[in-house]
N, C-alpha and C positions, 0 to 999 in steps of 0.2 A: 273767712271772716263772717261774723254775723251781721245782719243788716238791722241797725237800730238808729234811733234818732232821740237825742236828749241834750240837755244843757250840761256843760262841763263845769265842774268846780275849779277854782283857782289851783293851778299846779297839776291838775289831773291829766292834761294832755301829755305831759312828759312821761307820765306813768304808762299811758296808752301806747305812746311811741316805743317805749322800752319793751313793753309786752309784745308788740308786733315784731320787734327786732329779735327778741329772745325766742319767740315762737316760730320764727322763720315763716311768717304769714305772707300770703299773696292776696292782693285785693286793692281796693281803693278806699281811702279815708277822705270823706267829704266834710269840710268844715265851713260853717257859714257864720258870719257876723254882720248883722244888718244887711246891706245889699251886696256885700262881698262874699263870694264863694271861692274856696281854694280846695284843690284836689291834690292829694298825695297818693301816688301809685306805688305799691309795694310788690316786690317779687322776692320770695324767700327772706323776708324781713328787711330788705334793703329798699330805700327809696330809689326808684329807677326813673321817675319822671314826676313833674308837678305842673299844675295849671292853675290859672286864676283869672277872674274877670276884672280884677283891679287894673286900671290903666298903667300904673307904675310897675306892674309885674310883667308887662309885655316884653318879649325879647328885643323888639325894635326900640323900646324906650330905654332898655339897658344899654343897647349899642349907642344910642344918642347920648345918654348920660356918661358913657365911657369916652365919648368924643370920636367914636369909630364911624358914625353915620350922622347925617344931618336930617332934619325934618323934611327938607326938600327931596333928598334921596329916597326916603321912605315913601313919600307921596308919589314920586315918579315910579318907583318899583310897584307900588300898589296899583297904579293905573296900567302898568305893563304886564302884570303877572299872568293873565289869561288862565290857563288850567293848572299852572304850576303853583307850588307853595310860595309864599312871600320870601322865605329864606332862600329857596332855589333861585328865585328871580333876582334877589340881591346879589347872589354869587354870580349868576350868569351875566348881570349887568356890570360886574367888576367893582361893585361898591364895597364888597367884603370878601375875604377868602373863605374857603370851606372851613379852615381851621378857626378863623375868627367867628364864624357862625356857630361852630361847635362850642367854642369857649363861651359865647353869649348864652347858648342854651343851658350849659352847665351852670353859669352864673344865675340864670333864671330859676333853675331848680333849687339852687342854694338859697336864693333870696326868698322864694315862696316858702320853703321849709323853715327857714329862720323866722320869717314873719309870723307864721302860725304859732311858733313857740312863744313869741312875744304877746300873743293874744291872751 
């Protein structure tokens, strides 16, 4: 992927995503709108991961929104995490299963990818 920075026209993002898919491209697409930055990571044209600095896109917020976690559980796990990831800590503390964590991460990628399409 070439490294460029520019403003997109309405509807242009879907064309870019289609081109990445058809070209089986690998790389990172970084999209920014005001203070929000979203990252779509591609491998062979497929979105394999996504990240965002928007609070509503955090996987813990998704778990809270789904009713799988409480804010108190997230706060407790954040305090207890030490060198582990927050996800691993949530599983180790029994707040969520490994499968539930994976489902939340998949939901996070979908949410971020769909939200950039709405931009």
